[in-house]
Structures are given as structure tokens and as C-alpha cells.
A tleap script that builds the chain and sets N, CA, C and O, in Angstrom:
source leaprc.protein.ff14SB
mol = sequence {
  NMET LYS GLN LEU LEU GLY SER LEU LYS CYS
  LEU ALA VAL ALA ALA LEU LEU ALA ALA LEU
  ALA GLY CYS ALA THR ASN ASP ALA LEU SER
  ASN ASP ASN LEU ALA VAL ALA ALA GLY PHE
  LYS VAL ILE THR PRO GLN LYS ALA ASP GLN
  GLN ALA LEU LEU ALA LYS LEU PRO LYS ASP
  LYS VAL SER PRO VAL ASN TYR LYS GLY THR
  THR TYR TYR VAL LEU PRO ASP SER MET ASN
  ASN LEU ALA TYR VAL GLY GLY GLU PRO GLN
  PHE GLN ASP TYR GLN ARG LEU ARG VAL GLN
  LYS GLN LEU SER ASN ASN SER LEU GLN ALA
  ALA GLN MET ASN GLU MET ASP ALA MET GLU
  TRP GLY GLY TRP GLY GLY TRP GLY ALA PRO
  GLY PHE VAL GLY PHE ARG CARG
}
set mol.1.N position { 0.822 -1.191 0.000 }
set mol.1.CA position { 0.000 0.000 0.000 }
set mol.1.C position { 0.868 1.257 0.000 }
set mol.1.O position { 0.576 2.231 -0.694 }
set mol.2.N position { 1.956 1.215 0.805 }
set mol.2.CA position { 2.842 2.367 0.879 }
set mol.2.C position { 3.514 2.617 -0.473 }
set mol.2.O position { 3.717 3.762 -0.878 }
set mol.3.N position { 3.855 1.523 -1.162 }
set mol.3.CA position { 4.483 1.655 -2.478 }
set mol.3.C position { 3.517 2.289 -3.475 }
set mol.3.O position { 3.911 3.137 -4.275 }
set mol.4.N position { 2.261 1.879 -3.425 }
set mol.4.CA position { 1.251 2.432 -4.321 }
set mol.4.C position { 1.047 3.918 -4.064 }
set mol.4.O position { 0.926 4.708 -5.000 }
set mol.5.N position { 1.010 4.289 -2.800 }
set mol.5.CA position { 0.845 5.701 -2.448 }
set mol.5.C position { 2.033 6.521 -2.936 }
set mol.5.O position { 1.859 7.627 -3.448 }
set mol.6.N position { 3.240 5.982 -2.780 }
set mol.6.CA position { 4.442 6.671 -3.265 }
set mol.6.C position { 4.427 6.821 -4.774 }
set mol.6.O position { 4.810 7.868 -5.297 }
set mol.7.N position { 3.987 5.783 -5.483 }
set mol.7.CA position { 3.910 5.849 -6.945 }
set mol.7.C position { 2.871 6.870 -7.390 }
set mol.7.O position { 3.088 7.590 -8.365 }
set mol.8.N position { 1.753 6.937 -6.691 }
set mol.8.CA position { 0.721 7.911 -7.039 }
set mol.8.C position { 1.216 9.338 -6.817 }
set mol.8.O position { 0.892 10.232 -7.599 }
set mol.9.N position { 1.995 9.561 -5.762 }
set mol.9.CA position { 2.569 10.884 -5.526 }
set mol.9.C position { 3.504 11.265 -6.668 }
set mol.9.O position { 3.482 12.397 -7.151 }
set mol.10.N position { 4.323 10.310 -7.092 }
set mol.10.CA position { 5.253 10.572 -8.199 }
set mol.10.C position { 4.491 10.931 -9.471 }
set mol.10.O position { 4.862 11.859 -10.190 }
set mol.11.N position { 3.445 10.202 -9.731 }
set mol.11.CA position { 2.636 10.446 -10.917 }
set mol.11.C position { 1.961 11.816 -10.839 }
set mol.11.O position { 1.880 12.525 -11.842 }
set mol.12.N position { 1.483 12.186 -9.665 }
set mol.12.CA position { 0.843 13.487 -9.494 }
set mol.12.C position { 1.841 14.620 -9.703 }
set mol.12.O position { 1.516 15.624 -10.336 }
set mol.13.N position { 3.051 14.466 -9.176 }
set mol.13.CA position { 4.072 15.495 -9.353 }
set mol.13.C position { 4.462 15.606 -10.820 }
set mol.13.O position { 4.637 16.713 -11.330 }
set mol.14.N position { 4.600 14.476 -11.504 }
set mol.14.CA position { 4.947 14.504 -12.929 }
set mol.14.C position { 3.855 15.201 -13.741 }
set mol.14.O position { 4.160 15.980 -14.645 }
set mol.15.N position { 2.607 14.932 -13.432 }
set mol.15.CA position { 1.502 15.579 -14.145 }
set mol.15.C position { 1.484 17.079 -13.874 }
set mol.15.O position { 1.222 17.872 -14.779 }
set mol.16.N position { 1.760 17.470 -12.639 }
set mol.16.CA position { 1.794 18.881 -12.294 }
set mol.16.C position { 2.931 19.606 -13.009 }
set mol.16.O position { 2.749 20.721 -13.497 }
set mol.17.N position { 4.093 18.978 -13.070 }
set mol.17.CA position { 5.226 19.572 -13.775 }
set mol.17.C position { 4.946 19.693 -15.272 }
set mol.17.O position { 5.326 20.684 -15.894 }
set mol.18.N position { 4.288 18.700 -15.848 }
set mol.18.CA position { 3.932 18.761 -17.267 }
set mol.18.C position { 2.938 19.893 -17.524 }
set mol.18.O position { 3.031 20.592 -18.532 }
set mol.19.N position { 1.995 20.067 -16.615 }
set mol.19.CA position { 1.025 21.156 -16.766 }
set mol.19.C position { 1.707 22.513 -16.667 }
set mol.19.O position { 1.368 23.436 -17.407 }
set mol.20.N position { 2.659 22.635 -15.764 }
set mol.20.CA position { 3.383 23.900 -15.634 }
set mol.20.C position { 4.222 24.188 -16.869 }
set mol.20.O position { 4.331 25.339 -17.291 }
set mol.21.N position { 4.809 23.165 -17.445 }
set mol.21.CA position { 5.585 23.368 -18.673 }
set mol.21.C position { 4.668 23.866 -19.789 }
set mol.21.O position { 5.075 24.707 -20.591 }
set mol.22.N position { 3.455 23.364 -19.850 }
set mol.22.CA position { 2.496 23.834 -20.842 }
set mol.22.C position { 2.081 25.268 -20.590 }
set mol.22.O position { 1.851 26.023 -21.535 }
set mol.23.N position { 1.981 25.653 -19.329 }
set mol.23.CA position { 1.610 27.037 -18.996 }
set mol.23.C position { 2.713 28.006 -19.365 }
set mol.23.O position { 2.435 29.151 -19.723 }
set mol.24.N position { 3.949 27.575 -19.285 }
set mol.24.CA position { 5.061 28.476 -19.589 }
set mol.24.C position { 5.052 28.891 -21.053 }
set mol.24.O position { 5.529 29.976 -21.383 }
set mol.25.N position { 4.521 28.054 -21.936 }
set mol.25.CA position { 4.492 28.404 -23.354 }
set mol.25.C position { 3.389 29.396 -23.678 }
set mol.25.O position { 3.394 29.989 -24.757 }
set mol.26.N position { 2.452 29.585 -22.776 }
set mol.26.CA position { 1.342 30.504 -23.013 }
set mol.26.C position { 1.540 31.822 -22.281 }
set mol.26.O position { 0.577 32.422 -21.804 }
set mol.27.N position { 2.789 32.274 -22.191 }
set mol.27.CA position { 3.076 33.488 -21.445 }
set mol.27.C position { 2.417 34.709 -22.081 }
set mol.27.O position { 1.936 35.592 -21.370 }
set mol.28.N position { 2.390 34.767 -23.403 }
set mol.28.CA position { 1.751 35.904 -24.071 }
set mol.28.C position { 0.268 35.945 -23.736 }
set mol.28.O position { -0.292 37.016 -23.505 }
set mol.29.N position { -0.360 34.793 -23.710 }
set mol.29.CA position { -1.780 34.734 -23.375 }
set mol.29.C position { -2.011 35.238 -21.957 }
set mol.29.O position { -2.978 35.957 -21.707 }
set mol.30.N position { -1.138 34.873 -21.029 }
set mol.30.CA position { -1.343 35.332 -19.663 }
set mol.30.C position { -1.100 36.831 -19.556 }
set mol.30.O position { -1.748 37.495 -18.747 }
set mol.31.N position { -0.176 37.392 -20.357 }
set mol.31.CA position { 0.004 38.844 -20.368 }
set mol.31.C position { -1.265 39.537 -20.834 }
set mol.31.O position { -1.650 40.568 -20.282 }
set mol.32.N position { -1.920 38.975 -21.853 }
set mol.32.CA position { -3.181 39.531 -22.333 }
set mol.32.C position { -4.231 39.500 -21.224 }
set mol.32.O position { -4.958 40.471 -21.014 }
set mol.33.N position { -4.298 38.377 -20.525 }
set mol.33.CA position { -5.269 38.254 -19.443 }
set mol.33.C position { -4.992 39.261 -18.332 }
set mol.33.O position { -5.919 39.850 -17.778 }
set mol.34.N position { -3.713 39.458 -18.007 }
set mol.34.CA position { -3.361 40.440 -16.985 }
set mol.34.C position { -3.754 41.846 -17.426 }
set mol.34.O position { -4.253 42.638 -16.628 }
set mol.35.N position { -3.525 42.148 -18.700 }
set mol.35.CA position { -3.864 43.475 -19.217 }
set mol.35.C position { -5.368 43.727 -19.124 }
set mol.35.O position { -5.794 44.806 -18.713 }
set mol.36.N position { -6.158 42.748 -19.499 }
set mol.36.CA position { -7.613 42.898 -19.426 }
set mol.36.C position { -8.054 43.036 -17.970 }
set mol.36.O position { -8.918 43.854 -17.653 }
set mol.37.N position { -7.458 42.233 -17.085 }
set mol.37.CA position { -7.806 42.310 -15.669 }
set mol.37.C position { -7.432 43.671 -15.076 }
set mol.37.O position { -8.083 44.147 -14.146 }
set mol.38.N position { -6.388 44.292 -15.615 }
set mol.38.CA position { -5.960 45.603 -15.119 }
set mol.38.C position { -6.801 46.744 -15.681 }
set mol.38.O position { -6.650 47.889 -15.254 }
set mol.39.N position { -7.678 46.450 -16.623 }
set mol.39.CA position { -8.557 47.483 -17.168 }
set mol.39.C position { -8.165 47.993 -18.537 }
set mol.39.O position { -8.744 48.967 -19.019 }
set mol.40.N position { -7.183 47.351 -19.186 }
set mol.40.CA position { -6.828 47.753 -20.546 }
set mol.40.C position { -8.005 47.480 -21.477 }
set mol.40.O position { -8.734 46.505 -21.300 }
set mol.41.N position { -8.180 48.339 -22.459 }
set mol.41.CA position { -9.231 48.169 -23.474 }
set mol.41.C position { -8.639 47.431 -24.671 }
set mol.41.O position { -7.490 47.658 -25.050 }
set mol.42.N position { -9.441 46.544 -25.257 }
set mol.42.CA position { -9.023 45.826 -26.463 }
set mol.42.C position { -9.445 46.655 -27.666 }
set mol.42.O position { -10.627 46.940 -27.855 }
set mol.43.N position { -8.464 47.037 -28.476 }
set mol.43.CA position { -8.730 47.909 -29.623 }
set mol.43.C position { -8.179 47.248 -30.886 }
set mol.43.O position { -7.074 46.706 -30.890 }
set mol.44.N position { -8.968 47.306 -31.951 }
set mol.44.CA position { -8.502 46.872 -33.263 }
set mol.44.C position { -8.081 48.112 -34.030 }
set mol.44.O position { -8.913 48.975 -34.310 }
set mol.45.N position { -6.794 48.218 -34.378 }
set mol.45.CA position { -6.345 49.414 -35.105 }
set mol.45.C position { -7.053 49.515 -36.456 }
set mol.45.O position { -7.042 48.564 -37.238 }
set mol.46.N position { -7.673 50.674 -36.730 }
set mol.46.CA position { -8.406 50.891 -37.974 }
set mol.46.C position { -7.624 51.749 -38.963 }
set mol.46.O position { -7.648 51.501 -40.169 }
set mol.47.N position { -6.934 52.754 -38.444 }
set mol.47.CA position { -6.223 53.690 -39.313 }
set mol.47.C position { -4.833 53.164 -39.643 }
set mol.47.O position { -4.269 52.358 -38.903 }
set mol.48.N position { -4.290 53.631 -40.759 }
set mol.48.CA position { -2.972 53.181 -41.209 }
set mol.48.C position { -1.877 53.547 -40.210 }
set mol.48.O position { -0.958 52.761 -39.983 }
set mol.49.N position { -1.972 54.749 -39.606 }
set mol.49.CA position { -0.943 55.142 -38.642 }
set mol.49.C position { -1.004 54.292 -37.375 }
set mol.49.O position { 0.028 54.028 -36.758 }
set mol.50.N position { -2.207 53.859 -36.981 }
set mol.50.CA position { -2.351 52.977 -35.824 }
set mol.50.C position { -1.740 51.604 -36.117 }
set mol.50.O position { -1.041 51.041 -35.274 }
set mol.51.N position { -2.003 51.068 -37.309 }
set mol.51.CA position { -1.454 49.766 -37.676 }
set mol.51.C position { 0.062 49.808 -37.789 }
set mol.51.O position { 0.738 48.858 -37.392 }
set mol.52.N position { 0.608 50.904 -38.327 }
set mol.52.CA position { 2.054 51.045 -38.436 }
set mol.52.C position { 2.685 51.127 -37.046 }
set mol.52.O position { 3.734 50.531 -36.800 }
set mol.53.N position { 2.055 51.855 -36.155 }
set mol.53.CA position { 2.559 51.976 -34.796 }
set mol.53.C position { 2.530 50.632 -34.074 }
set mol.53.O position { 3.470 50.287 -33.357 }
set mol.54.N position { 1.462 49.886 -34.262 }
set mol.54.CA position { 1.331 48.569 -33.648 }
set mol.54.C position { 2.424 47.621 -34.146 }
set mol.54.O position { 2.964 46.835 -33.367 }
set mol.55.N position { 2.747 47.689 -35.426 }
set mol.55.CA position { 3.766 46.804 -36.000 }
set mol.55.C position { 5.158 47.101 -35.454 }
set mol.55.O position { 6.000 46.204 -35.411 }
set mol.56.N position { 5.419 48.338 -35.036 }
set mol.56.CA position { 6.738 48.728 -34.524 }
set mol.56.C position { 6.972 48.317 -33.075 }
set mol.56.O position { 8.119 48.220 -32.638 }
set mol.57.N position { 5.904 48.077 -32.331 }
set mol.57.CA position { 6.041 47.797 -30.900 }
set mol.57.C position { 6.593 46.395 -30.653 }
set mol.57.O position { 6.301 45.468 -31.409 }
set mol.58.N position { 7.398 46.239 -29.586 }
set mol.58.CA position { 7.910 44.899 -29.250 }
set mol.58.C position { 6.783 43.986 -28.792 }
set mol.58.O position { 5.889 44.405 -28.057 }
set mol.59.N position { 6.836 42.743 -29.232 }
set mol.59.CA position { 5.790 41.768 -28.903 }
set mol.59.C position { 5.883 41.376 -27.429 }
set mol.59.O position { 6.967 41.351 -26.846 }
set mol.60.N position { 4.750 41.079 -26.850 }
set mol.60.CA position { 4.632 40.577 -25.480 }
set mol.60.C position { 5.222 41.526 -24.437 }
set mol.60.O position { 5.704 41.081 -23.396 }
set mol.61.N position { 5.185 42.810 -24.709 }
set mol.61.CA position { 5.717 43.793 -23.775 }
set mol.61.C position { 4.863 45.050 -23.831 }
set mol.61.O position { 4.498 45.518 -24.909 }
set mol.62.N position { 4.547 45.592 -22.662 }
set mol.62.CA position { 3.784 46.839 -22.607 }
set mol.62.C position { 4.744 47.989 -22.869 }
set mol.62.O position { 5.787 48.101 -22.225 }
set mol.63.N position { 4.382 48.842 -23.821 }
set mol.63.CA position { 5.224 49.973 -24.197 }
set mol.63.C position { 4.449 51.276 -24.062 }
set mol.63.O position { 3.268 51.335 -24.404 }
set mol.64.N position { 5.110 52.325 -23.562 }
set mol.64.CA position { 4.447 53.632 -23.544 }
set mol.64.C position { 4.433 54.220 -24.952 }
set mol.64.O position { 5.440 54.189 -25.659 }
set mol.65.N position { 3.289 54.753 -25.348 }
set mol.65.CA position { 3.131 55.337 -26.684 }
set mol.65.C position { 2.476 56.701 -26.528 }
set mol.65.O position { 1.460 56.842 -25.849 }
set mol.66.N position { 3.072 57.705 -27.168 }
set mol.66.CA position { 2.489 59.041 -27.167 }
set mol.66.C position { 1.678 59.172 -28.458 }
set mol.66.O position { 2.245 59.211 -29.550 }
set mol.67.N position { 0.356 59.239 -28.330 }
set mol.67.CA position { -0.531 59.312 -29.487 }
set mol.67.C position { -1.418 60.537 -29.333 }
set mol.67.O position { -2.228 60.622 -28.410 }
set mol.68.N position { -1.255 61.483 -30.247 }
set mol.68.CA position { -2.024 62.734 -30.254 }
set mol.68.C position { -1.919 63.470 -28.911 }
set mol.68.O position { -2.911 63.965 -28.377 }
set mol.69.N position { -0.696 63.527 -28.383 }
set mol.69.CA position { -0.438 64.297 -27.179 }
set mol.69.C position { -0.735 63.596 -25.862 }
set mol.69.O position { -0.525 64.189 -24.804 }
set mol.70.N position { -1.214 62.364 -25.884 }
set mol.70.CA position { -1.532 61.627 -24.661 }
set mol.70.C position { -0.683 60.360 -24.605 }
set mol.70.O position { -0.484 59.696 -25.622 }
set mol.71.N position { -0.185 60.029 -23.419 }
set mol.71.CA position { 0.600 58.809 -23.248 }
set mol.71.C position { -0.331 57.652 -22.918 }
set mol.71.O position { -1.119 57.706 -21.973 }
set mol.72.N position { -0.215 56.601 -23.728 }
set mol.72.CA position { -0.959 55.363 -23.521 }
set mol.72.C position { 0.052 54.244 -23.324 }
set mol.72.O position { 1.206 54.352 -23.739 }
set mol.73.N position { -0.392 53.177 -22.689 }
set mol.73.CA position { 0.429 51.981 -22.539 }
set mol.73.C position { -0.215 50.900 -23.386 }
set mol.73.O position { -1.398 50.593 -23.234 }
set mol.74.N position { 0.591 50.320 -24.292 }
set mol.74.CA position { 0.046 49.427 -25.306 }
set mol.74.C position { 0.759 48.073 -25.255 }
set mol.74.O position { 1.988 48.001 -25.245 }
set mol.75.N position { -0.036 47.009 -25.224 }
set mol.75.CA position { 0.455 45.642 -25.347 }
set mol.75.C position { -0.055 45.119 -26.688 }
set mol.75.O position { -1.252 44.866 -26.824 }
set mol.76.N position { 0.828 44.947 -27.693 }
set mol.76.CA position { 0.359 44.520 -29.011 }
set mol.76.C position { 0.084 43.021 -29.075 }
set mol.76.O position { 0.757 42.220 -28.427 }
set mol.77.N position { -0.905 42.668 -29.859 }
set mol.77.CA position { -1.196 41.276 -30.208 }
set mol.77.C position { -1.265 41.239 -31.731 }
set mol.77.O position { -2.346 41.253 -32.319 }
set mol.78.N position { -0.090 41.192 -32.356 }
set mol.78.CA position { -0.020 41.311 -33.812 }
set mol.78.C position { -0.625 40.108 -34.532 }
set mol.78.O position { -1.068 40.233 -35.674 }
set mol.79.N position { -0.650 38.947 -33.883 }
set mol.79.CA position { -1.242 37.769 -34.529 }
set mol.79.C position { -2.735 37.957 -34.772 }
set mol.79.O position { -3.274 37.471 -35.766 }
set mol.80.N position { -3.399 38.662 -33.862 }
set mol.80.CA position { -4.840 38.890 -33.979 }
set mol.80.C position { -5.169 40.315 -34.379 }
set mol.80.O position { -6.339 40.699 -34.392 }
set mol.81.N position { -4.147 41.113 -34.709 }
set mol.81.CA position { -4.306 42.515 -35.085 }
set mol.81.C position { -5.100 43.285 -34.023 }
set mol.81.O position { -6.057 43.997 -34.328 }
set mol.82.N position { -4.666 43.115 -32.756 }
set mol.82.CA position { -5.305 43.779 -31.630 }
set mol.82.C position { -4.260 44.526 -30.821 }
set mol.82.O position { -3.067 44.240 -30.915 }
set mol.83.N position { -4.705 45.461 -30.047 }
set mol.83.CA position { -3.844 46.155 -29.098 }
set mol.83.C position { -4.614 46.300 -27.795 }
set mol.83.O position { -5.797 46.639 -27.794 }
set mol.84.N position { -3.935 46.041 -26.690 }
set mol.84.CA position { -4.496 46.267 -25.366 }
set mol.84.C position { -3.965 47.623 -24.925 }
set mol.84.O position { -2.755 47.799 -24.782 }
set mol.85.N position { -4.856 48.577 -24.709 }
set mol.85.CA position { -4.458 49.963 -24.467 }
set mol.85.C position { -5.014 50.433 -23.122 }
set mol.85.O position { -6.185 50.223 -22.808 }
set mol.86.N position { -4.140 51.076 -22.333 }
set mol.86.CA position { -4.557 51.612 -21.053 }
set mol.86.C position { -3.792 52.873 -20.718 }
set mol.86.O position { -2.809 53.216 -21.375 }
set mol.87.N position { -4.249 53.551 -19.700 }
set mol.87.CA position { -3.582 54.755 -19.219 }
set mol.87.C position { -2.675 54.428 -18.046 }
set mol.87.O position { -2.382 53.263 -17.777 }
set mol.88.N position { -2.238 55.459 -17.359 }
set mol.88.CA position { -1.328 55.280 -16.217 }
set mol.88.C position { -1.939 54.415 -15.105 }
set mol.88.O position { -1.246 53.536 -14.594 }
set mol.89.N position { -3.207 54.623 -14.706 }
set mol.89.CA position { -3.771 53.776 -13.636 }
set mol.89.C position { -3.835 52.299 -14.037 }
set mol.89.O position { -3.549 51.421 -13.222 }
set mol.90.N position { -4.208 52.028 -15.283 }
set mol.90.CA position { -4.281 50.646 -15.752 }
set mol.90.C position { -2.882 50.016 -15.798 }
set mol.90.O position { -2.708 48.841 -15.477 }
set mol.91.N position { -1.895 50.815 -16.202 }
set mol.91.CA position { -0.521 50.305 -16.255 }
set mol.91.C position { -0.018 49.960 -14.855 }
set mol.91.O position { 0.642 48.939 -14.663 }
set mol.92.N position { -0.332 50.814 -13.876 }
set mol.92.CA position { 0.073 50.528 -12.495 }
set mol.92.C position { -0.581 49.242 -11.996 }
set mol.92.O position { 0.074 48.433 -11.338 }
set mol.93.N position { -1.870 49.043 -12.302 }
set mol.93.CA position { -2.559 47.800 -11.924 }
set mol.93.C position { -1.931 46.594 -12.625 }
set mol.93.O position { -1.775 45.533 -12.020 }
set mol.94.N position { -1.573 46.759 -13.890 }
set mol.94.CA position { -0.929 45.679 -14.650 }
set mol.94.C position { 0.386 45.278 -13.986 }
set mol.94.O position { 0.662 44.090 -13.817 }
set mol.95.N position { 1.191 46.266 -13.610 }
set mol.95.CA position { 2.473 45.982 -12.956 }
set mol.95.C position { 2.248 45.243 -11.637 }
set mol.95.O position { 2.962 44.291 -11.323 }
set mol.96.N position { 1.251 45.686 -10.868 }
set mol.96.CA position { 0.948 45.036 -9.590 }
set mol.96.C position { 0.515 43.584 -9.810 }
set mol.96.O position { 0.938 42.695 -9.072 }
set mol.97.N position { -0.318 43.343 -10.812 }
set mol.97.CA position { -0.773 41.982 -11.104 }
set mol.97.C position { 0.374 41.084 -11.564 }
set mol.97.O position { 0.415 39.901 -11.227 }
set mol.98.N position { 1.305 41.649 -12.333 }
set mol.98.CA position { 2.469 40.872 -12.767 }
set mol.98.C position { 3.316 40.436 -11.578 }
set mol.98.O position { 3.781 39.297 -11.526 }
set mol.99.N position { 3.516 41.341 -10.628 }
set mol.99.CA position { 4.308 41.006 -9.431 }
set mol.99.C position { 3.585 39.932 -8.617 }
set mol.99.O position { 4.215 38.988 -8.139 }
set mol.100.N position { 2.278 40.070 -8.459 }
set mol.100.CA position { 1.508 39.062 -7.724 }
set mol.100.C position { 1.588 37.703 -8.406 }
set mol.100.O position { 1.716 36.677 -7.738 }
set mol.101.N position { 1.513 37.691 -9.727 }
set mol.101.CA position { 1.598 36.437 -10.475 }
set mol.101.C position { 2.969 35.798 -10.283 }
set mol.101.O position { 3.068 34.585 -10.097 }
set mol.102.N position { 4.027 36.606 -10.327 }
set mol.102.CA position { 5.376 36.080 -10.143 }
set mol.102.C position { 5.558 35.508 -8.739 }
set mol.102.O position { 6.155 34.444 -8.577 }
set mol.103.N position { 5.049 36.202 -7.731 }
set mol.103.CA position { 5.129 35.690 -6.365 }
set mol.103.C position { 4.366 34.385 -6.225 }
set mol.103.O position { 4.822 33.463 -5.548 }
set mol.104.N position { 3.208 34.303 -6.860 }
set mol.104.CA position { 2.418 33.074 -6.820 }
set mol.104.C position { 3.160 31.922 -7.493 }
set mol.104.O position { 3.167 30.804 -6.980 }
set mol.105.N position { 3.781 32.190 -8.633 }
set mol.105.CA position { 4.551 31.148 -9.323 }
set mol.105.C position { 5.732 30.693 -8.483 }
set mol.105.O position { 6.034 29.500 -8.429 }
set mol.106.N position { 6.405 31.635 -7.826 }
set mol.106.CA position { 7.533 31.271 -6.966 }
set mol.106.C position { 7.083 30.404 -5.799 }
set mol.106.O position { 7.769 29.448 -5.437 }
set mol.107.N position { 5.935 30.730 -5.206 }
set mol.107.CA position { 5.407 29.929 -4.097 }
set mol.107.C position { 5.055 28.526 -4.565 }
set mol.107.O position { 5.298 27.552 -3.854 }
set mol.108.N position { 4.483 28.421 -5.759 }
set mol.108.CA position { 4.126 27.116 -6.304 }
set mol.108.C position { 5.372 26.277 -6.549 }
set mol.108.O position { 5.383 25.087 -6.236 }
set mol.109.N position { 6.415 26.873 -7.101 }
set mol.109.CA position { 7.654 26.143 -7.340 }
set mol.109.C position { 8.281 25.682 -6.034 }
set mol.109.O position { 8.782 24.561 -5.950 }
set mol.110.N position { 8.259 26.537 -5.009 }
set mol.110.CA position { 8.816 26.154 -3.708 }
set mol.110.C position { 8.034 24.987 -3.108 }
set mol.110.O position { 8.620 24.071 -2.531 }
set mol.111.N position { 6.712 25.026 -3.246 }
set mol.111.CA position { 5.884 23.933 -2.726 }
set mol.111.C position { 6.187 22.629 -3.451 }
set mol.111.O position { 6.219 21.567 -2.831 }
set mol.112.N position { 6.405 22.702 -4.747 }
set mol.112.CA position { 6.731 21.505 -5.509 }
set mol.112.C position { 8.079 20.939 -5.087 }
set mol.112.O position { 8.237 19.725 -4.965 }
set mol.113.N position { 9.047 21.818 -4.866 }
set mol.113.CA position { 10.364 21.355 -4.422 }
set mol.113.C position { 10.269 20.711 -3.041 }
set mol.113.O position { 10.913 19.691 -2.793 }
set mol.114.N position { 9.482 21.289 -2.146 }
set mol.114.CA position { 9.303 20.702 -0.819 }
set mol.114.C position { 8.641 19.339 -0.910 }
set mol.114.O position { 8.991 18.423 -0.167 }
set mol.115.N position { 7.691 19.203 -1.814 }
set mol.115.CA position { 7.021 17.908 -1.983 }
set mol.115.C position { 7.982 16.869 -2.522 }
set mol.115.O position { 7.955 15.712 -2.102 }
set mol.116.N position { 8.833 17.280 -3.454 }
set mol.116.CA position { 9.821 16.349 -4.006 }
set mol.116.C position { 10.798 15.901 -2.911 }
set mol.116.O position { 11.166 14.728 -2.849 }
set mol.117.N position { 11.215 16.832 -2.050 }
set mol.117.CA position { 12.130 16.487 -0.960 }
set mol.117.C position { 11.466 15.530 0.025 }
set mol.117.O position { 12.132 14.656 0.580 }
set mol.118.N position { 10.182 15.684 0.245 }
set mol.118.CA position { 9.467 14.852 1.204 }
set mol.118.C position { 9.229 13.438 0.688 }
set mol.118.O position { 8.831 12.565 1.458 }
set mol.119.N position { 9.463 13.198 -0.588 }
set mol.119.CA position { 9.186 11.873 -1.156 }
set mol.119.C position { 10.300 10.871 -0.887 }
set mol.119.O position { 10.164 9.700 -1.242 }
set mol.120.N position { 11.389 11.297 -0.274 }
set mol.120.CA position { 12.491 10.409 0.090 }
set mol.120.C position { 12.993 9.635 -1.120 }
set mol.120.O position { 12.812 8.421 -1.221 }
set mol.121.N position { 13.622 10.355 -2.025 }
set mol.121.CA position { 14.129 9.739 -3.245 }
set mol.121.C position { 15.465 9.031 -3.040 }
set mol.121.O position { 15.999 8.457 -3.989 }
set mol.122.N position { 16.007 9.055 -1.854 }
set mol.122.CA position { 17.308 8.424 -1.604 }
set mol.122.C position { 17.312 6.968 -2.032 }
set mol.122.O position { 16.438 6.204 -1.625 }
set mol.123.N position { 18.281 6.571 -2.847 }
set mol.123.CA position { 18.371 5.180 -3.311 }
set mol.123.C position { 17.211 4.772 -4.193 }
set mol.123.O position { 16.921 3.582 -4.318 }
set mol.124.N position { 16.532 5.743 -4.814 }
set mol.124.CA position { 15.367 5.494 -5.653 }
set mol.124.C position { 14.254 4.797 -4.886 }
set mol.124.O position { 13.470 4.037 -5.453 }
set mol.125.N position { 14.200 5.067 -3.592 }
set mol.125.CA position { 13.161 4.470 -2.769 }
set mol.125.C position { 11.767 4.920 -3.157 }
set mol.125.O position { 10.790 4.256 -2.813 }
set mol.126.N position { 11.654 6.032 -3.864 }
set mol.126.CA position { 10.363 6.533 -4.294 }
set mol.126.C position { 9.665 5.614 -5.274 }
set mol.126.O position { 8.450 5.699 -5.455 }
set mol.127.N position { 10.425 4.738 -5.908 }
set mol.127.CA position { 9.827 3.809 -6.870 }
set mol.127.C position { 9.421 2.499 -6.215 }
set mol.127.O position { 8.929 1.594 -6.888 }
set mol.128.N position { 9.621 2.391 -4.923 }
set mol.128.CA position { 9.189 1.191 -4.230 }
set mol.128.C position { 10.213 0.082 -4.244 }
set mol.128.O position { 9.890 -1.053 -3.892 }
set mol.129.N position { 11.434 0.372 -4.640 }
set mol.129.CA position { 12.486 -0.632 -4.680 }
set mol.129.C position { 13.728 -0.059 -4.000 }
set mol.129.O position { 13.904 1.159 -3.962 }
set mol.130.N position { 14.587 -0.923 -3.463 }
set mol.130.CA position { 15.769 -0.416 -2.791 }
set mol.130.C position { 16.805 0.153 -3.743 }
set mol.130.O position { 17.759 0.781 -3.283 }
set mol.131.N position { 16.669 -0.031 -5.005 }
set mol.131.CA position { 17.624 0.471 -5.979 }
set mol.131.C position { 17.755 -0.527 -7.113 }
set mol.131.O position { 17.105 -1.572 -7.104 }
set mol.132.N position { 18.582 -0.213 -8.078 }
set mol.132.CA position { 18.769 -1.099 -9.231 }
set mol.132.C position { 19.591 -2.310 -8.806 }
set mol.132.O position { 20.688 -2.166 -8.267 }
set mol.133.N position { 19.068 -3.478 -9.045 }
set mol.133.CA position { 19.769 -4.701 -8.645 }
set mol.133.C position { 20.253 -5.494 -9.832 }
set mol.133.O position { 20.805 -6.579 -9.650 }
set mol.134.N position { 20.071 -5.001 -11.039 }
set mol.134.CA position { 20.550 -5.707 -12.224 }
set mol.134.C position { 19.431 -6.495 -12.886 }
set mol.134.O position { 18.303 -6.561 -12.398 }
set mol.135.N position { 19.791 -7.087 -14.014 }
set mol.135.CA position { 18.808 -7.867 -14.759 }
set mol.135.C position { 18.733 -9.276 -14.193 }
set mol.135.O position { 19.753 -9.853 -13.816 }
set mol.136.N position { 17.558 -9.817 -14.134 }
set mol.136.CA position { 17.356 -11.190 -13.646 }
set mol.136.C position { 17.067 -12.095 -14.816 }
set mol.136.O position { 16.416 -11.694 -15.781 }
set mol.137.N position { 17.551 -13.315 -14.732 }
set mol.137.CA position { 17.323 -14.297 -15.800 }
set mol.137.C position { 16.391 -15.372 -15.359 }
set mol.137.O position { 16.088 -16.282 -16.132 }
savepdb mol mol.pdb
quit
């Protein structure tokens, strides 16, 4: 029973690590979600000067843009021809949400490391065997 429980823990940790690896590839998507949560407006550039400006901005990064005398903060989504646009208050909220997300990710990683340490991997005991004993005939 103890071996089965140990194997299930290993399987759960492996599944969690695989899920986290999948989340890391969707970083741009999470930036979009943070921008919307911070109050950024989703805008489709209609004018030629707006589209040209959007094409110049670095991808996956909020950039300050001075447009017609006003400073806006813009997160481009060139794949969907969209821009997430906000003012100073929205940008401050976005920065705060990014820090909170990073702290949450760090806490999750620390918890995973603590769980791995608690599994007693010494001598590969986590697999329910005392270690590799060779091939049997």
C-alpha cells in the first residue's frame, strides 16, 4: 500500500510539472489576461498610422506610446491585429498583477520542491524498490 501511495505521488508530481511546462508556453496569453484584468481596453487598429505603430512595438511587452499628445500603454497582439491599451492607472494595476503572479509562481515552485524532498528519493526508494539490482534471468 505504501508503495502504491508513493507511486501515485510521483505520478501526481509529474503531471503537475507537465502542466506547468504547458503554462510556460502561453506566457503571451497570460500577459493579455493580466492586461484585461488591469482594465486595458481591447482595440482593433483601424487607421494606417495605428497599424504602423502597432507593428513597430515589441511583442509581449507593454510599451508607452504618445498618441495625439496623450501617453498610452500598449500591449500589441499582432497575430490577432489587436492592441491592449490603457492609461497610467491601468498600467500601475498591470504591474501590480504581474508582481503578484510572479510571487504566486515562486510559491508554487517552492511547494513543488518541498514535496519532491518529502518523497524520500534516496536510493530510488520513491519507486518502491531499494535500488537497481541488475537484470534477472
